[in-house]
C-alpha positions in Angstrom: -6.8 22.1 -25.3 -9.2 19.8 -27.2 -11.1 17.1 -25.5 -9.3 14.4 -27.3 -5.9 15.8 -26.2 -7.0 16.0 -22.5 -8.3 12.4 -22.8 -5.1 11.1 -24.3 -3.0 13.0 -21.7 -5.1 11.5 -18.9 -4.8 8.0 -20.4 -1.2 8.0 -21.6 0.6 11.0 -20.1 3.3 10.9 -17.5 1.9 8.4 -14.9 -1.4 8.2 -17.0 -4.2 6.0 -16.0 -3.3 3.2 -18.4 0.5 3.2 -17.5 -0.1 3.5 -13.7 0.7 0.1 -12.1 -2.0 0.8 -9.4 -4.7 0.5 -12.2 -3.5 -2.8 -13.4 -6.6 -4.9 -14.5 -9.0 -2.0 -14.4 -10.9 -0.9 -17.5 -11.7 2.2 -19.4 -15.1 2.9 -21.1 -15.4 5.3 -23.9 -19.0 6.2 -24.4 -20.5 8.5 -27.1 -22.9 8.4 -30.0 -22.6 6.0 -32.9 -19.9 7.2 -35.3 -18.5 9.7 -33.0 -14.9 8.3 -33.3 -14.4 6.1 -30.3 -12.9 3.3 -32.1 -10.8 5.6 -34.3 -9.5 7.3 -31.3 -8.5 4.2 -29.6 -6.9 2.5 -32.6 -5.1 5.6 -33.9 -4.2 7.6 -30.6 -3.9 5.0 -27.8 -3.3 1.5 -29.0 0.1 1.7 -30.6 1.5 4.0 -27.9 0.1 1.8 -25.2 1.5 -1.4 -26.7 4.9 0.2 -27.0 4.9 1.5 -23.4 3.8 -1.8 -22.0 6.5 -3.7 -24.0 9.1 -1.3 -22.6 7.8 -2.1 -19.1 8.0 -5.8 -19.7 11.5 -5.5 -21.0 12.4 -3.2 -18.1 13.6 -0.4 -20.3 11.6 2.5 -19.0 
């Protein structure tokens, strides 16, 4: 499995770090060389899915 898939699974998978209520208010730091794709990864792989999941939680849909 690629590193990006592993990272996405860790962050957004079932009970992922960003979806776990125990981690509310904590931060995530992506580090890497300039131009390595950190912003691209966040905007295209995490941001939309995270927003949708958090909206579902707010609406009590889960």
